[in-house]
C-alpha positions as CSV (number, residue, x, y, z in Angstrom):
1,S,-116.3,76.5,-106.0
2,K,-114.3,77.3,-109.1
3,M,-113.5,74.2,-111.1
4,A,-110.1,74.4,-112.8
5,L,-109.1,72.9,-116.0
6,T,-106.0,70.9,-115.0
7,E,-103.0,69.6,-116.8
8,E,-104.2,66.0,-116.2
9,I,-107.6,66.7,-117.9
10,V,-105.9,68.5,-120.8
11,L,-103.5,65.6,-121.4
12,S,-106.1,62.9,-121.1
13,K,-108.6,64.7,-123.4
14,S,-106.0,65.6,-126.0
15,K,-104.0,62.4,-125.9
16,A,-100.8,64.5,-126.0
17,S,-97.7,63.7,-124.1
18,N,-97.2,67.2,-122.8
19,L,-98.9,70.6,-122.9
20,A,-96.8,72.0,-125.7
21,R,-97.9,69.2,-128.0
22,V,-101.7,69.8,-127.5
23,K,-103.1,70.6,-130.9
24,S,-106.8,69.9,-130.4
25,L,-108.8,69.9,-127.1
26,N,-112.4,69.3,-126.4
27,C,-113.5,70.3,-122.9
28,W,-117.2,70.7,-123.7
29,G,-119.5,70.7,-120.6
30,L,-117.0,70.1,-117.8
31,D,-118.3,73.0,-115.6
32,I,-114.8,74.6,-115.8
33,S,-114.3,78.2,-114.8
34,D,-110.5,78.5,-114.5
35,I,-108.7,77.9,-117.8
36,S,-105.3,79.4,-116.8
37,V,-103.6,76.1,-117.7
38,L,-104.1,77.0,-121.3
39,E,-101.3,79.6,-120.9
40,K,-99.1,76.5,-121.3
41,T,-100.6,75.2,-124.6
42,P,-99.1,77.6,-127.2
43,N,-99.6,75.2,-130.1
44,V,-103.3,74.4,-129.6
45,E,-105.2,74.9,-132.9
46,V,-108.8,73.9,-132.1
47,L,-110.3,74.5,-128.7
48,N,-113.8,73.6,-127.6
49,L,-114.7,75.2,-124.3
50,S,-118.5,75.4,-124.9
51,V,-121.0,74.8,-122.0
52,N,-118.7,75.8,-119.1
53,Q,-118.5,78.6,-116.5
54,I,-115.7,80.6,-118.2
55,D,-115.9,84.4,-117.7
56,T,-112.6,85.6,-119.2
57,L,-110.4,84.8,-122.2
58,K,-107.3,86.4,-120.8
59,H,-105.5,83.1,-120.6
60,L,-105.7,82.5,-124.3
61,T,-103.4,85.3,-125.4
62,G,-100.5,83.0,-125.8
63,C,-102.3,80.5,-128.0
64,H,-100.9,81.9,-131.2
65,M,-101.7,78.8,-133.4
66,L,-105.4,78.9,-132.4
67,R,-107.7,78.6,-135.5
68,E,-111.0,77.6,-134.0
69,L,-112.5,78.6,-130.6
70,Y,-115.9,77.2,-129.5
71,I,-117.0,79.1,-126.4
72,R,-120.8,78.9,-126.6
73,K,-122.8,78.9,-123.4
74,N,-120.3,80.4,-121.0
75,L,-120.3,83.4,-118.7
76,L,-118.7,86.0,-120.9
77,S,-120.5,89.2,-120.0
78,D,-118.3,91.8,-121.9
79,L,-117.3,91.8,-125.5
80,K,-114.0,93.4,-124.3
81,E,-112.9,89.9,-123.5
82,L,-112.5,89.3,-127.2
83,E,-109.7,91.8,-127.3
84,Y,-107.6,89.1,-125.7
85,L,-108.1,87.2,-129.0
86,A,-107.2,90.1,-131.3
87,Q,-103.5,89.2,-131.2
88,L,-104.1,85.6,-132.4
89,P,-103.3,85.8,-136.1
90,N,-104.8,82.4,-137.1
91,L,-108.2,82.6,-135.4
92,Q,-110.8,82.2,-138.1
93,V,-113.7,80.4,-136.5
94,L,-115.5,81.6,-133.3
95,W,-118.7,80.3,-131.7
96,L,-120.0,82.7,-129.1
97,Q,-123.8,82.2,-128.9
98,G,-125.2,81.8,-125.4
99,N,-123.0,84.3,-123.7
100,A,-124.5,87.4,-122.0
101,C,-122.3,89.8,-124.0
102,Y,-123.6,88.5,-127.3
103,Q,-127.3,89.0,-128.0
104,N,-127.9,90.7,-131.3
105,S,-126.7,91.8,-134.7
106,S,-124.9,94.9,-133.3
107,D,-123.0,92.7,-130.9
108,R,-122.1,90.6,-134.0
109,D,-120.8,93.7,-135.8
110,R,-118.7,94.6,-132.8
111,V,-117.2,91.1,-132.7
112,V,-116.2,91.4,-136.4
113,E,-114.7,94.8,-135.7
114,I,-112.6,93.4,-132.8
115,L,-111.6,90.3,-134.8
116,P,-111.3,91.4,-138.4
117,N,-109.6,88.1,-139.5
118,L,-112.7,86.0,-138.6
119,K,-114.1,83.9,-141.4
120,K,-116.9,82.3,-139.5
121,L,-118.9,83.5,-136.5
122,D,-121.5,81.1,-135.1
123,N,-121.8,78.9,-138.2
124,T,-122.3,82.0,-140.4
125,A,-119.7,83.1,-142.8
126,V,-118.2,86.5,-142.2
127,V,-117.3,88.4,-145.4
128,Q,-115.2,91.5,-144.8
129,R,-116.0,94.1,-147.5
130,K,-114.4,97.5,-148.0
131,S,-117.3,99.8,-148.8
132,L,-116.5,102.1,-151.7
133,Q,-118.0,105.2,-150.2
134,N,-116.2,105.6,-147.0
135,G,-113.6,102.9,-146.7
136,E,-115.2,101.5,-143.6
137,Y,-115.8,97.8,-143.2
138,E,-119.2,96.3,-143.2
139,S,-119.8,92.7,-142.6
140,I,-122.1,90.7,-144.9
141,D,-123.5,87.5,-143.5
142,G,-123.9,84.4,-145.7
143,K,-125.8,81.8,-143.8
144,E,-124.2,78.4,-144.3
145,S,-124.5,75.1,-142.4
146,E,-121.4,73.1,-141.6
147,D,-122.1,70.6,-144.4
148,A,-122.9,73.2,-147.0
149,A,-119.7,75.1,-146.1
150,K,-117.7,72.3,-147.8
151,G,-119.6,72.6,-151.0
152,T,-119.6,76.4,-151.0
153,R,-115.9,76.9,-150.7
154,Q,-115.5,76.7,-154.5
155,R,-118.4,79.0,-155.0
156,N,-116.9,81.4,-152.5
157,V,-113.7,81.6,-154.5
158,L,-115.6,82.4,-157.6
159,K,-117.7,85.0,-155.7
160,C,-114.4,86.6,-154.4
161,V,-113.0,86.8,-158.0
162,Y,-116.3,88.3,-159.1
163,C,-116.4,90.8,-156.3
164,S,-112.8,91.8,-156.9
165,W,-113.6,92.3,-160.6
166,M,-116.7,94.3,-159.8
167,N,-114.7,96.5,-157.4
168,W,-112.0,97.0,-159.9
169,T,-114.3,97.9,-162.7
170,T,-116.2,100.3,-160.4
171,E,-113.0,101.9,-159.2
172,N,-111.6,102.2,-162.7
173,S,-114.8,103.3,-164.3
174,P,-114.8,106.7,-166.0
175,L,-118.0,107.4,-164.0
176,S,-116.3,107.0,-160.6
177,P,-115.3,110.2,-158.8
178,K,-111.6,110.8,-159.2
179,S,-110.0,111.4,-155.8
């Protein structure tokens, strides 16, 4: 039988007085398959739905404040489900491991393609880089643990400045082909 996430569970887990006030929700490992109640939580920012029986993300299209989604070990069988998240402008962190649709590095590339604003996918930084040759995006992975991520933020800023400078000098070099 399909186990539904209910308003009661959401309110008790989030300690919010009503669904519109839910900012953070942890429903890890509750054996839930139906998350339609999340259509009524437009302000949720952090959502942990890992280790459940969820097979679609269509109920999350209205969660416009969503920044982090943890959906490891569920029943997502098609990466097309991620297209429901493509309209969420603030989504930066996604954990997807342990779903049938997500097995290898080409799946990872596809995820980054569908969700170009992601900063982190499964605890690995996503760096979007415009390649100079053909203007297509390629993703560069920087492996970082949760703890290391805090210390690397400053380094990342420097790295970005350096990359921008490198790109600028390359593009403005007398050796670069003029378009």
